[in-house]
Backbone bond lengths (Angstrom), bond angles and torsions (degrees), N, CA, C in turn:
res aa  C-N    CA-C-N  psi(-1)  N-CA   C-N-CA  omega(-1)  CA-C   N-CA-C  phi
1 M - - - 1.448 - - 1.515 108.38 -
2 E 1.299 115.63 135.52 1.459 122.40 177.27 1.520 106.86 -121.68
3 G 1.336 116.32 109.77 1.456 119.61 -174.91 1.512 108.84 64.17
4 E 1.320 116.28 -122.85 1.468 121.08 179.00 1.525 112.04 -103.09
5 R 1.323 116.46 8.24 1.464 119.96 -176.98 1.515 110.13 -113.49
6 Y 1.320 114.33 142.71 1.454 121.23 177.96 1.521 109.65 -93.85
7 Q 1.312 116.70 159.23 1.456 123.39 173.81 1.533 106.38 -106.56
8 P 1.337 117.66 78.09 1.465 121.37 -169.73 1.522 115.86 -69.15
9 L 1.312 118.16 -16.78 1.461 119.08 -179.86 1.519 111.68 -88.44
10 A 1.321 116.85 -13.47 1.469 121.92 174.81 1.518 106.84 -99.12
11 A 1.319 115.46 66.76 1.459 119.78 -172.39 1.523 111.08 -152.58
12 V 1.303 114.04 163.27 1.460 122.22 171.49 1.520 105.84 -122.41
13 Y 1.321 115.91 123.33 1.457 120.43 -178.50 1.525 109.46 -106.81
14 P 1.318 117.06 138.99 1.461 119.67 -179.83 1.530 111.33 -75.12
15 K 1.307 115.62 156.98 1.463 120.58 177.42 1.526 110.42 -56.58
16 G 1.329 116.62 -30.80 1.458 121.13 179.54 1.518 114.00 -64.03
17 A 1.331 117.71 -12.72 1.463 121.21 178.68 1.524 112.25 -83.15
18 Q 1.314 117.38 -7.62 1.465 120.58 -176.61 1.522 112.16 -57.28
19 Q 1.314 117.65 -43.85 1.469 120.46 -178.61 1.526 110.49 -62.80
20 L 1.320 117.18 -40.96 1.463 120.71 178.41 1.526 110.51 -65.38
21 I 1.317 116.88 -41.72 1.469 121.16 177.98 1.528 109.96 -60.67
22 E 1.325 116.47 -49.02 1.465 120.48 -179.15 1.521 111.26 -62.04
23 S 1.318 117.00 -38.17 1.463 121.27 178.23 1.524 110.71 -63.76
24 H 1.317 116.55 -44.88 1.465 120.27 178.61 1.526 110.54 -60.64
25 L 1.318 116.70 -46.48 1.465 119.84 -178.71 1.523 111.64 -64.07
26 A 1.322 117.19 -41.76 1.469 121.27 179.87 1.526 111.77 -63.20
27 Q 1.333 116.52 -29.61 1.462 121.28 179.95 1.530 112.44 -90.65
28 G 1.333 116.71 3.46 1.459 120.05 -178.76 1.516 113.24 73.11
29 K 1.311 116.97 20.13 1.470 121.72 177.38 1.527 107.83 -91.97
30 Y 1.321 116.32 100.97 1.457 120.73 -175.11 1.526 113.24 -103.67
31 S 1.305 117.56 0.25 1.463 121.25 -179.49 1.522 110.76 -73.95
32 M 1.323 116.20 121.20 1.465 119.72 175.69 1.522 110.80 -68.37
33 Q 1.333 117.42 -30.91 1.467 119.85 177.91 1.528 109.91 -61.56
34 G 1.324 116.74 -45.02 1.457 121.12 178.55 1.518 111.74 -64.85
35 F 1.327 116.00 -40.68 1.459 119.71 178.31 1.526 110.68 -61.67
36 V 1.328 116.99 -46.25 1.466 120.14 -178.84 1.522 110.52 -62.73
37 R 1.329 116.98 -42.02 1.474 119.17 178.33 1.533 110.76 -60.04
38 D 1.330 116.88 -43.38 1.467 120.47 178.97 1.530 111.33 -67.21
39 A 1.330 117.11 -38.58 1.467 120.72 178.51 1.527 110.82 -65.98
40 L 1.320 116.61 -37.82 1.469 120.40 175.62 1.523 110.50 -63.39
41 E 1.326 115.50 -46.79 1.464 121.17 -179.16 1.533 111.26 -61.38
42 A 1.333 116.60 -34.58 1.462 121.44 179.89 1.529 112.18 -81.72
43 G 1.324 116.86 -4.34 1.463 120.36 -179.92 1.518 113.79 76.08
44 L 1.332 117.03 19.77 1.460 121.20 -178.85 1.521 112.98 -83.44
45 V 1.315 116.62 -26.90 1.464 121.86 -178.45 1.523 108.85 -138.80
46 Q 1.310 115.12 168.69 1.453 120.25 172.86 1.524 108.63 -128.33
47 S 1.298 116.60 152.52 1.455 122.72 -179.23 1.522 109.08 -99.49
48 L 1.316 115.30 137.24 1.456 121.29 176.18 1.519 108.31 -118.81
49 P 1.316 118.13 133.29 1.465 119.62 -179.59 1.526 111.04 -71.79
50 L 1.319 115.30 149.56 1.459 120.56 173.65 1.520 108.71 -85.94
51 E 1.312 115.88 138.21 1.458 120.50 171.30 1.528 106.77 -74.25
52 S 1.312 116.79 151.84 1.471 119.59 -178.64 1.526 111.29 -58.04
53 S 1.323 118.14 -32.02 1.464 121.17 179.39 1.531 112.44 -72.75
54 E 1.321 118.34 -13.43 1.466 122.12 -178.65 1.524 113.21 -95.67
55 V 1.312 117.58 -15.62 1.469 121.64 -174.37 1.522 111.65 -56.82
56 I 1.314 118.26 -38.41 1.467 121.20 -177.93 1.533 111.82 -57.97
57 Y 1.308 117.68 -29.74 1.462 120.78 -178.50 1.524 112.83 -74.76
58 F 1.307 116.91 -9.07 1.462 121.46 -178.78 1.525 111.50 -119.36
59 T 1.312 117.01 17.61 1.453 122.21 179.89 1.525 109.43 -76.35
60 N 1.319 116.44 140.02 1.451 122.41 -179.82 1.527 109.14 -85.91
61 W 1.314 116.42 111.44 1.458 121.94 179.40 1.518 108.82 -113.59
62 N 1.329 116.42 114.56 1.455 121.21 -179.18 1.520 113.12 -111.80
63 Q 1.319 116.50 -20.12 1.455 120.97 -176.12 1.524 109.19 -137.00
64 P 1.334 118.26 157.28 1.464 119.82 177.63 1.532 112.67 -54.89
65 S 1.321 117.37 -34.05 1.468 119.67 -179.57 1.529 111.56 -65.54
66 D 1.339 117.77 -28.51 1.464 120.72 176.30 1.523 110.08 -64.12
67 W 1.318 116.67 -41.97 1.460 121.60 179.92 1.529 110.18 -66.07
68 Q 1.310 116.60 -42.68 1.460 120.46 -176.46 1.520 112.51 -67.00
69 S 1.317 117.84 -24.83 1.465 120.32 -178.15 1.524 112.83 -86.48
70 Q 1.338 117.65 -3.59 1.463 121.35 -177.68 1.521 111.01 -94.39
71 P 1.326 116.78 145.99 1.462 118.62 173.87 1.523 109.30 -68.90
72 P 1.327 117.80 152.34 1.462 119.54 -179.85 1.524 111.46 -64.63
73 A 1.324 115.62 141.38 1.463 120.67 178.97 1.518 110.82 -78.36
74 Y 1.308 116.23 -29.54 1.456 121.53 -178.67 1.522 108.53 -128.25
75 P 1.312 118.21 146.29 1.475 120.24 179.45 1.520 112.90 -55.46
76 S 1.328 118.85 -31.65 1.464 121.35 -178.54 1.522 112.45 -67.66
77 Q 1.338 118.48 -13.48 1.461 121.42 179.82 1.522 111.99 -89.05
78 Q 1.311 117.69 -4.77 1.462 120.19 -178.93 1.517 109.25 -71.81
79 T 1.332 115.70 141.72 1.464 119.84 179.87 1.500 110.23 -114.35
């Protein structure tokens, strides 16, 4: 979890979550954030906090300028 948002694609979901997933899809609920909150409430998953050093690995980069504005993840990437 980063702040109030989960990183739902960096996860392992149990087979028992299938019914919840199918229910969300059938209801047109496509938000992974909502799904994770419901899965947490149902006791299907647990949330683990991100360490500050890990946040860079979960940054949303959509454009080259997004990459350029981020600090290097590894010393070898410094210019």
